[in-house]
C-alpha positions as CSV (number, residue, x, y, z in Angstrom):
1,M,80.3,8.5,10.3
2,P,79.0,12.0,11.2
3,T,79.7,15.0,8.9
4,I,82.8,17.0,9.8
5,H,82.2,20.7,10.5
6,L,85.1,23.2,10.5
7,S,85.2,26.9,11.0
8,V,86.9,28.7,8.0
9,V,86.9,32.0,6.2
10,A,85.5,31.9,2.7
11,Y,86.9,34.8,0.7
12,P,85.7,35.9,-2.7
13,L,88.6,37.2,-4.7
14,S,87.8,40.9,-4.1
15,A,87.5,40.4,-0.4
16,R,90.7,38.4,-0.2
17,I,92.7,41.0,-2.1
18,A,91.3,43.8,0.1
19,A,92.0,41.9,3.3
20,A,95.5,41.0,2.2
21,L,96.3,44.6,1.4
22,L,95.0,45.8,4.7
23,V,96.9,43.1,6.7
24,A,100.1,43.9,4.8
25,A,99.7,47.6,5.3
26,S,99.1,47.2,9.0
27,A,102.1,44.9,9.4
28,A,104.4,47.1,7.4
29,S,103.4,50.2,9.2
30,L,105.0,49.2,12.5
31,P,108.6,48.9,11.4
32,T,108.1,51.9,9.2
33,I,106.9,54.0,12.2
34,G,109.9,52.6,14.2
35,I,112.4,53.7,11.5
36,L,110.8,57.1,11.3
37,V,111.1,57.5,15.0
38,L,114.8,56.6,14.9
39,L,115.6,58.8,11.9
40,S,113.5,61.8,12.8
41,A,115.7,63.6,15.4
42,D,115.1,67.2,14.2
43,P,112.2,67.6,14.7
44,P,111.5,64.3,16.6
45,I,108.2,62.4,16.2
46,L,106.4,63.4,19.5
47,P,103.2,61.8,20.9
48,P,100.8,64.3,19.2
49,V,102.2,62.9,15.8
50,L,103.0,59.4,16.9
51,F,99.5,58.5,18.1
52,P,97.6,59.5,14.9
53,L,100.3,57.7,12.9
54,F,99.8,54.5,14.8
55,A,96.0,54.8,14.7
56,G,95.8,55.6,11.0
57,L,98.5,53.3,9.7
58,T,98.3,50.3,12.0
59,I,95.0,50.2,13.9
60,A,92.7,51.3,11.0
61,P,93.9,48.8,8.4
62,A,93.9,46.0,11.0
63,A,90.4,46.8,12.0
64,G,89.3,46.8,8.3
65,A,90.8,43.4,7.8
66,W,89.1,42.1,10.9
67,V,85.7,43.4,9.6
68,I,86.2,41.6,6.3
69,H,87.3,38.4,8.2
70,R,84.1,38.5,10.3
71,L,81.9,39.1,7.3
72,C,83.5,36.1,5.4
73,R,83.4,33.6,8.3
74,A,81.8,30.4,7.2
75,E,81.4,26.7,8.1
76,A,82.9,24.0,6.0
77,K,81.3,20.6,5.9
78,V,83.1,17.6,4.5
79,D,81.1,14.6,3.2
80,D,81.7,13.4,-0.3
81,G,83.0,16.8,-1.3
82,L,82.9,20.2,0.4
83,V,80.0,22.4,1.4
84,I,80.7,26.0,2.5
85,E,77.9,27.7,4.4
86,R,77.2,31.0,6.0
87,P,74.1,33.2,6.2
88,G,73.2,34.0,2.6
89,L,75.7,31.6,1.0
90,Q,75.9,27.9,0.3
91,V,78.5,26.5,-2.0
92,T,78.6,22.8,-2.8
93,L,81.8,21.4,-4.4
94,P,81.6,17.7,-5.4
95,S,84.9,15.9,-5.2
96,S,84.7,15.0,-8.9
97,A,84.7,18.7,-9.8
98,V,88.1,19.5,-8.1
99,A,91.1,19.3,-10.4
100,R,93.7,20.9,-8.1
101,I,94.0,22.6,-4.7
102,M,96.5,25.4,-4.6
103,P,97.8,26.6,-1.2
104,W,98.7,30.3,-1.1
105,R,102.4,30.9,-1.5
106,V,102.1,34.2,0.4
107,P,100.0,33.7,3.5
108,L,97.9,36.9,3.1
109,P,95.5,37.7,4.7
110,G,96.4,34.4,6.3
111,P,97.2,30.8,5.3
112,G,94.7,29.3,2.9
113,F,94.1,27.7,-0.5
114,S,92.1,28.0,-3.7
115,F,90.4,25.5,-5.9
116,R,91.0,24.8,-9.6
117,L,88.0,23.1,-11.2
118,R,88.1,20.4,-13.9
119,S,86.4,23.0,-16.2
120,G,89.6,25.0,-16.0
121,R,88.1,27.8,-13.9
122,R,88.9,28.8,-10.4
123,L,86.2,28.4,-7.7
124,R,85.1,31.9,-6.8
125,W,85.6,31.4,-3.1
126,S,89.0,30.6,-1.5
127,I,89.3,29.1,2.0
128,A,91.5,30.6,4.7
129,A,92.2,29.0,8.1
130,P,95.1,29.4,10.6
131,D,95.9,25.7,10.0
132,P,94.5,24.4,6.7
133,L,95.8,20.8,7.3
134,P,92.8,19.4,9.2
135,L,90.4,20.5,6.4
136,L,92.7,19.1,3.7
137,D,93.1,15.8,5.5
138,Q,89.3,15.6,5.8
139,L,88.9,16.4,2.1
140,A,91.3,13.6,1.2
141,E,90.0,11.0,3.6
142,R,86.3,11.7,3.8
143,G,85.6,13.8,0.8
144,G,87.4,11.7,-1.7
145,V,89.3,14.8,-3.1
146,D,92.6,13.3,-4.4
147,A,94.1,16.7,-5.0
148,A,93.9,17.4,-1.2
149,R,96.7,14.9,-0.5
150,A,99.2,16.8,-2.7
151,A,98.1,20.1,-1.2
152,A,98.6,18.8,2.4
153,A,102.2,18.1,1.6
154,H,102.8,21.6,0.3
155,P,105.5,23.7,2.1
156,A,103.0,26.6,2.6
157,V,100.7,24.2,4.5
158,A,103.7,23.0,6.6
159,Y,104.5,26.6,7.4
160,A,100.9,27.3,8.5
161,R,100.8,24.1,10.5
162,A,103.9,24.9,12.5
163,R,102.8,28.5,13.0
164,A,99.4,27.5,14.3
165,M,100.8,24.9,16.7
166,L,103.5,27.1,18.2
167,M,101.8,30.6,18.0
168,R,98.5,30.1,19.8
169,R,98.1,33.8,20.8
170,R,95.0,35.3,22.3
171,W,94.1,38.9,22.9
172,Y,95.3,38.7,26.5
173,H,98.7,37.6,25.3
174,L,99.1,40.8,23.3
175,V,97.8,42.9,26.3
176,A,100.5,41.3,28.5
177,K,103.2,41.6,25.9
178,F,102.7,45.3,25.1
179,P,100.6,47.4,27.5
180,L,101.5,45.5,30.6
181,F,105.2,44.9,29.7
182,A,105.4,48.6,28.8
183,L,104.6,49.6,32.3
184,G,108.2,48.9,33.5
185,P,110.1,51.0,30.9
186,A,107.4,53.7,31.0
187,A,107.8,54.0,34.8
188,V,111.5,54.4,34.4
189,F,111.3,57.1,31.7
190,F,108.5,58.9,33.5
191,S,110.3,58.9,36.8
192,T,113.5,60.3,35.0
193,H,111.4,63.0,33.5
194,Q,109.8,63.9,36.8
195,W,113.2,64.3,38.4
196,I,114.6,66.4,35.6
197,A,111.5,68.6,35.1
198,Y,110.0,68.8,38.6
199,G,112.8,67.8,41.0
200,G,111.3,64.5,42.3
201,P,109.2,61.5,41.4
202,L,106.0,63.3,42.6
203,G,107.0,66.8,41.6
204,Q,104.3,67.3,39.0
205,Y,101.7,65.9,41.4
206,Y,102.5,68.4,44.1
207,L,102.6,71.3,41.6
208,E,99.8,70.6,39.3
209,G,97.6,67.9,40.9
210,L,96.7,64.3,40.3
211,G,95.0,64.7,36.9
212,P,98.0,66.2,34.9
213,Y,100.3,63.8,36.7
214,L,98.4,60.7,35.6
215,Q,97.8,62.2,32.1
216,N,101.5,62.7,31.7
217,F,102.2,59.1,32.8
218,A,99.5,57.8,30.4
219,V,101.3,59.6,27.5
220,Y,104.6,57.9,28.4
221,W,102.9,54.6,28.8
222,M,101.1,54.7,25.4
223,T,104.3,56.0,23.7
224,V,106.4,53.2,25.1
225,A,103.8,50.6,24.2
226,I,103.9,51.8,20.6
227,Y,107.7,51.7,20.6
228,L,107.6,48.2,21.9
229,A,105.2,47.1,19.1
230,C,107.4,48.7,16.5
231,Y,110.5,47.0,18.0
232,A,108.8,43.6,18.2
233,S,107.5,43.9,14.6
234,M,111.0,44.1,13.2
235,W,112.0,40.9,14.9
236,R,108.7,39.3,13.9
237,G,109.1,40.3,10.3
238,L,112.6,38.7,10.2
239,A,111.4,35.6,11.9
240,E,108.4,35.1,9.5
241,A,110.6,35.6,6.5
242,C,113.2,33.1,7.7
243,C,110.5,30.5,8.7
244,L,108.8,30.9,5.3
245,A,112.1,30.6,3.3
246,L,113.4,27.7,5.4
247,T,110.1,25.8,5.3
248,W,110.1,26.0,1.5
249,A,113.7,24.6,1.5
250,T,113.1,21.9,4.1
251,P,109.3,21.4,4.8
252,H,110.0,18.5,7.3
253,H,111.9,20.9,9.6
254,A,109.1,23.5,9.7
255,A,108.3,22.9,13.4
256,R,112.0,23.0,14.5
257,T,112.5,26.2,12.4
258,R,109.4,27.8,14.1
259,R,110.6,26.8,17.6
260,L,114.0,28.5,17.0
261,A,112.3,31.6,15.5
262,E,109.9,32.0,18.4
263,A,112.7,31.5,21.0
264,G,114.8,34.1,19.2
265,C,111.9,36.6,19.2
266,R,111.2,36.0,22.9
267,V,114.8,36.6,23.8
268,A,115.1,39.7,21.6
269,Y,112.0,41.2,23.1
270,F,111.9,40.2,26.8
271,A,115.7,40.5,27.3
272,G,116.4,43.1,24.6
273,V,114.0,45.7,25.8
274,P,115.4,45.9,29.4
275,A,118.9,45.9,27.9
276,L,118.0,48.8,25.6
277,V,116.4,50.7,28.6
278,A,119.5,50.1,30.7
279,S,121.8,51.3,27.9
280,R,120.1,54.7,28.0
281,Y,121.4,55.2,31.5
282,L,124.8,53.6,31.1
283,V,126.1,55.7,28.3
């Protein structure tokens, strides 16, 4: 049978800790910014402050974690053990050397697992993958690593499996969810501002020209998109915490729990945002 090749991320401990801290900081910044916006009424957090906050606390850590992820990308080959390869690195792990495979209890910077060797030491490199189950199955079936069977049944692996199967997001999904979806609320708020400040939907255009008019709309658009990201992050954090806790309690129901959580997030976002916008004009 041909050798199995799988794309993974091979983190040395220092890189994994750095990436985990960056991912956690970026994820935590969004609800933090949202709470600051809600509580800071005098003075409010305006775009000149909001944009640098978002760039520094959310975008910069996420970009740092992405760079580490790219640098640590590798290929795993399973054939009578495990071989991890990337430019400048080749690690061969015979099946007889593996005493235990330990899935990460906290999936940061993503789902993954570490190796305990029969010598008592940990392998320097840990493996991360959105769905660790295919690699663990291959290690058990083809690699002869008995510890992989126990790891494959771990609740953390069930959580990662359900998340990977039901959250197949690409960059264009995020573009549609935030910048594109933000166009609607931004247009409503911008139009309201134009009526109040300039007496009509094109008042600023007639008085100041197309450039200032479009620049003002862009500020509204970017602001609303950040607000939506903060709002969605609160529901996402609650959903992930519930999925992780319930999967640990009932691993066999991980997929059902994930489906319910994703449905709840979609309703809260795509129905909740229009409802919140409408409430601003009904009070």
